[in-house]
C-alpha positions in Angstrom: 12.8 -45.1 79.8 12.3 -41.5 81.5 14.3 -39.4 79.1 12.6 -40.4 75.7 9.4 -40.2 76.8 10.3 -36.6 78.1 11.6 -35.9 75.0 8.4 -36.3 73.0 6.0 -35.2 75.4 8.5 -31.7 75.3 8.0 -31.2 71.7 3.8 -31.9 71.9 3.8 -29.0 74.2 5.7 -27.0 71.9 3.0 -27.9 69.1 0.1 -27.0 71.5 1.3 -23.8 72.5 3.2 -22.2 69.2 -0.2 -21.1 67.4 -0.3 -18.4 70.7 2.9 -16.5 69.5 2.5 -17.4 65.5 -1.4 -16.6 65.4 -0.9 -13.3 64.0 1.6 -14.3 61.7 -0.8 -17.0 60.4 -4.2 -14.9 60.5 -2.0 -12.1 58.3 -0.4 -14.5 55.9 -3.7 -16.5 55.1 -6.5 -13.7 55.8 -8.0 -15.6 58.4 -11.0 -14.9 61.0 -11.0 -15.4 65.1 -13.1 -18.3 64.5 -10.3 -19.6 61.8 -7.5 -19.1 63.8 -9.6 -20.6 66.9 -10.8 -23.7 64.8 -7.2 -24.0 63.4 -5.1 -24.0 67.1 -7.7 -26.5 67.9 -7.7 -29.3 65.4 -4.7 -30.2 67.2 -7.6 -30.7 70.2 -9.8 -32.7 68.1 -7.8 -35.1 66.9 -5.6 -35.6 70.0 -9.3 -36.1 71.7 -10.8 -38.6 68.9 -7.2 -40.3 70.0 -7.5 -40.9 73.2 -9.7 -44.4 73.4 -7.9 -46.0 70.7 -4.3 -45.3 72.3 -5.6 -46.4 76.0 -6.3 -49.8 74.6 -3.1 -49.6 71.8 -0.9 -48.9 75.3 -2.5 -51.6 77.1 -2.3 -54.4 74.3 0.9 -53.2 72.7 2.8 -51.1 75.5 4.4 -47.3 75.2 7.4 -47.7 73.9 5.6 -48.8 70.2 3.4 -47.1 70.4 4.3 -43.9 70.9 7.3 -44.4 68.6 5.2 -44.9 66.3 2.3 -41.7 66.3 5.8 -39.7 67.1 6.2 -40.2 63.3 3.4 -39.3 61.9 3.6 -36.0 64.2 7.2 -35.4 62.2 4.6 -36.0 59.2 1.8 -33.4 60.1 5.0 -31.3 61.5 6.2 -31.0 57.5 3.2 -31.0 55.9 2.4 -27.6 58.5 5.9 -26.0 56.9 5.1 -26.6 53.3 1.6 -24.9 54.0 -0.7 -23.0 51.2 -3.9 -23.0 52.1 -5.5 -23.0 55.5 -6.4 -26.6 54.9 -3.6 -27.7 54.5 -2.8 -25.7 57.5 -5.5 -27.5 59.6 -4.7 -31.2 57.7 -1.3 -30.7 59.2 -2.5 -29.6 63.0 -4.7 -32.3 63.0 -1.8 -34.9 62.0 0.6 -33.1 64.8 -2.4 -33.8 67.3 -3.0 -37.7 66.6 0.8 -38.1 66.2 1.8 -36.5 70.0 -2.1 -38.2 71.3 0.1 -40.9 73.3 2.8 -38.8 74.5 2.1 -38.1 78.2 -0.5 -41.3 78.8 2.5 -43.6 77.2 5.1 -41.9 79.6 2.3 -42.5 82.5 1.6 -46.2 81.4 5.4 -46.9 81.4 5.4 -45.6 85.1 2.4 -48.0 86.4 4.2 -51.0 84.4 8.1 -50.0 86.1 7.4 -48.0 89.2 5.1 -48.6 92.7 2.0 -46.2 92.6 3.1 -44.6 95.9 5.3 -42.8 93.3 3.2 -42.2 90.3 2.4 -38.5 91.5 5.8 -37.7 91.5 7.1 -38.9 88.1 3.8 -37.7 86.4 4.6 -34.0 87.8 8.3 -34.6 86.5 6.9 -35.7 83.0 4.3 -32.5 83.1 7.1 -30.2 84.2 9.1 -31.2 80.7 6.1 -30.6 78.8 5.8 -27.2 81.1 9.0 -26.8 79.9 7.9 -27.3 76.3 5.2 -24.6 77.0 7.9 -22.0 77.9 9.8 -22.3 74.8 6.9 -21.6 72.7 6.8 -18.2 74.1 9.6 -16.0 74.2 12.4 -18.6 73.0 9.9 -19.0 70.3 9.2 -16.0 69.2 12.9 -14.8 69.3 13.5 -17.0 66.7 10.6 -16.1 64.2 12.5 -12.9 63.2 15.3 -14.5 62.1 14.1 -17.7 60.5 10.1 -17.4 60.2 7.3 -19.8 61.3 8.0 -22.6 58.5 11.6 -22.5 58.9 10.7 -23.6 63.0 7.8 -26.3 62.1 10.8 -28.4 59.9 13.1 -28.3 62.5 10.2 -29.8 64.9 9.3 -32.1 62.7 13.2 -33.4 62.6 12.5 -33.2 66.5 10.1 -35.9 66.4 11.9 -38.3 64.2 14.6 -38.2 66.5 12.5 -38.3 70.0 10.6 -41.5 68.0 14.2 -42.7 68.1 14.9 -42.6 70.7 12.0 -44.0 72.3 11.7 -46.9 70.0 15.3 -48.0 70.4 16.4 -47.1 74.1 12.9 -47.6 76.2 13.0 -51.2 77.6 9.7 -53.7 77.3 7.8 -55.4 80.0 4.9 -57.8 80.0 1.7 -56.5 79.9 -1.1 -57.1 82.2 -3.7 -56.6 79.6 -1.7 -58.2 76.2 -4.3 -60.8 75.4 -7.5 -59.4 75.9 -9.4 -59.2 73.1 -10.4 -56.6 71.1 -14.2 -56.8 71.9 -13.3 -56.7 75.7 -10.7 -54.0 75.5 -13.4 -51.8 74.0 -16.0 -52.7 76.2 -13.8 -52.2 79.3 -13.7 -48.5 77.9 -17.5 -48.0 78.5 -17.2 -49.5 82.4 -15.0 -46.7 83.0 -17.5 -43.6 82.1 -19.9 -45.7 83.6 -18.0 -45.1 87.4 -19.6 -41.9 89.0 -16.4 -41.2 90.7 -14.6 -41.0 87.7 -16.5 -38.1 86.4 -16.3 -36.8 90.1 -12.4 -36.8 90.3 -12.0 -36.1 86.2 -14.0 -33.3 85.9 -11.9 -30.4 87.5 -8.9 -31.7 85.6 -11.3 -31.9 82.1 -12.9 -28.6 82.8 -10.1 -26.5 84.6 -7.4 -27.8 82.9 -9.0 -28.4 80.1 -9.4 -24.3 79.6 -5.6 -23.7 80.8 -5.2 -25.8 78.2 -7.1 -23.5 75.9 -5.8 -20.3 77.2 -2.3 -20.8 77.5 -2.5 -22.1 73.8 -3.7 -19.5 71.9 -6.0 -16.5 74.1 -4.2 -15.7 76.5 -1.4 -13.7 73.6 -4.3 -12.4 72.4 -5.6 -11.2 75.7 -2.8 -10.0 77.0 -2.4 -7.9 73.6 -6.0 -6.2 73.8 -6.9 -6.0 77.1 -3.9 -6.1 78.7 -2.3 -3.4 76.4 1.0 -5.0 76.0 3.3 -5.2 73.2 4.2 -8.4 71.2 7.6 -9.0 73.2 5.6 -8.0 77.0 3.0 -10.3 75.9 5.5 -13.0 75.2 7.2 -12.7 78.5 3.8 -12.9 80.1 3.4 -16.4 78.7 6.7 -17.4 79.7 6.1 -16.6 83.4 2.9 -18.3 82.9 4.8 -21.4 81.6 7.0 -21.7 83.8 5.3 -21.2 87.3 3.0 -24.2 85.4 6.4 -26.2 85.2 7.5 -25.3 88.9 4.1 -26.4 90.0 4.1 -30.3 87.9 7.1 -30.7 90.1 6.1 -29.3 93.4 2.2 -30.9 92.9 3.9 -34.8 92.1 6.3 -34.4 95.1 4.4 -33.0 97.7 1.5 -35.0 96.6 3.2 -38.3 97.9 5.5 -36.8 100.0 2.6 -35.9 102.3 0.5 -39.1 101.6 3.5 -41.3 102.6 2.4 -39.2 106.3 -1.2 -39.5 105.9 -2.0 -36.7 104.5 -4.7 -36.9 101.7 -4.1 -36.4 97.9 -7.7 -35.4 97.4 -7.2 -32.6 100.1 -4.2 -31.1 98.0 -6.4 -31.7 95.1 -9.2 -29.8 96.1 -7.5 -26.9 97.1 -5.2 -26.5 93.8 -8.2 -26.7 92.4 -9.6 -23.8 94.2 -7.0 -21.5 93.8 -7.0 -22.3 90.0 -10.4 -21.6 89.7 -10.3 -18.4 91.7 -7.1 -16.9 89.8 -9.5 -17.6 86.5 -12.4 -15.6 87.4 -10.3 -12.9 88.4 -8.8 -13.0 84.9 -12.1 -13.6 83.3 -13.3 -10.2 84.4 -10.1 -8.3 84.3 -10.6 -7.9 87.9 -6.0 -7.3 88.5 -4.2 -4.8 87.2 -0.6 -6.6 87.2 -1.1 -9.5 84.6 2.2 -11.4 85.1 1.5 -12.0 89.1 -1.8 -13.3 88.6 -1.2 -15.9 85.4 2.0 -17.0 87.4 -0.4 -18.0 90.1 -2.9 -19.4 87.9 -0.5 -21.3 85.9 1.4 -22.6 89.3 -2.4 -23.9 90.4 -3.8 -25.0 87.2 -1.5 -28.1 87.0 -3.2 -29.6 90.2 -5.4 -30.5 88.5 -3.0 -33.5 87.0 -3.2 -35.4 90.7 -6.8 -36.8 89.0 -4.2 -38.7 86.8 -3.1 -40.8 90.1 -6.0 -40.9 92.0 -8.8 -42.1 88.7 -5.5 -45.4 88.5 -6.9 -45.9 91.9 -10.1 -47.2 90.9 -9.4 -49.9 88.4 -7.3 -52.7 87.8 -3.5 -52.5 86.1 -4.7 -53.6 83.2 -6.9 -50.9 82.9 -4.4 -47.8 83.5 -3.4 -46.8 79.9 -7.8 -46.9 79.4 -8.6 -44.9 82.7 -6.2 -42.5 81.7 -6.7 -41.8 78.1 -10.9 -41.8 78.9 -10.4 -38.4 81.5 -7.8 -37.4 78.1 -10.9 -37.9 76.2 -13.3 -35.3 77.7 -9.7 -32.8 78.7 -9.3 -31.7 75.0 -12.7 -31.8 73.9 -13.1 -29.6 77.0 -10.1 -27.5 75.1 -11.2 -27.8 71.7 -14.2 -26.4 72.7 -12.5 -23.3 74.6 -10.5 -22.8 71.5 -13.2 -22.7 69.4 -16.0 -21.2 71.3 -13.8 -18.4 72.8 -13.0 -17.9 68.6 -17.1 -17.8 67.9 -17.7 -15.5 71.1 -15.0 -12.4 69.7 -16.3 -12.9 66.6 -19.9 -11.4 67.2 -17.9 -8.4 68.7 -16.7 -5.8 66.6 -12.8 -5.4 65.8 -11.4 -2.4 66.6 -7.9 -1.4 65.2 -6.9 -5.1 64.7 -8.2 -5.6 68.1 -11.0 -8.5 70.0 -13.6 -6.8 71.8 -12.8 -6.4 75.9 -16.2 -6.8 76.6 -15.6 -10.5 73.9 -13.3 -12.1 75.7 -15.1 -10.9 79.4 -18.2 -13.0 77.9 -16.5 -15.9 76.4 -13.4 -16.1 79.4 -16.8 -15.6 81.7 -18.6 -18.5 81.1 -15.9 -20.7 81.2 -15.3 -19.3 84.7 -18.9 -20.2 85.4 -18.6 -24.1 84.3 -15.5 -24.5 86.6 -16.9 -23.3 89.3 -19.8 -25.8 89.0 -17.2 -28.7 88.4 -15.0 -27.3 91.6 -19.0 -27.0 93.4 -19.3 -31.1 93.1 -15.4 -31.9 94.4 -15.3 -30.1 97.1 -18.0 -32.1 99.6 -16.6 -35.6 98.4 -14.5 -37.5 101.1 -11.5 -39.2 101.7 -13.7 -43.0 101.8 -15.1 -42.3 98.1 -11.2 -41.5 96.4 
């Protein structure tokens, strides 16, 4: 059951982060501005976000096997369309279809885990799955850069389209079925209960660090860290890809570490909430240093940022304790709605801010990066300030 979902989630992360490496190629071939690059890349996040509430209902009603396999087929179609695109509109449509098609990869696996495993193991399993996604993020850095010269970005996308078809087939034909607690729920009731989730204060207090901090990390690793390393850090393309690789590697290791550690310590009476707060605080502190370019050595800083950013995923295990089992799909996708909407705003918004400053020798302004990143850092500090006083009895 685990491996087929892991294959799909691996591909979803490659798609999410691939534009960070090919952004300059796309900008040159299609004459795109930074705002257009930001909009194009964030189309994945926009369509992904729009699908989260329906995906939650579909997962609770039809189960993860059928939902994830069907949507991955759409992702394959989007990847093929992106590979064959001749205009900005065609690129954007392909990117949107990819986001729609991979929108259930993580949430589908988490739903499957809630069906087959005890709650005490969910953080570990979620961490393992996110680690596989992190490996996809690794593949979208230096390894992808190595493929671009001999193959080109179009051939890479054709290969990923084929990968989507294979992953969909594996999920559909290998993953077992299990009776669903919410299978008999009517459509009206199913969607109405989503409103109850958004109306629960603890959902926001626990979920906001996931939404804002991890949402910003996705926007950074998926697009803007690469030009920031080039324009502000002065790195060549190969060195930039190596820095992205190191960040994604730290993220993957952090996913394994935090998931296992949360369950290990919880079995010994240590709060998952406390570990969640600690990771969020270190992640925000690292981003503040990035935002204001306070550290000359970029790679160690980015590795700390990547490692601790994944601590936000503990929110999934914390949130499911507040709602009945038949709503687990909708609870997690509701959190994802906000998280990916924040990612969309960050990816697009950073491009808009950069466009306000002059481009010199093809490089975006360091002052523009500092303003855009600083606004995101302020938002992260605000949600952290609300989380930190929260008591274990409230979580």
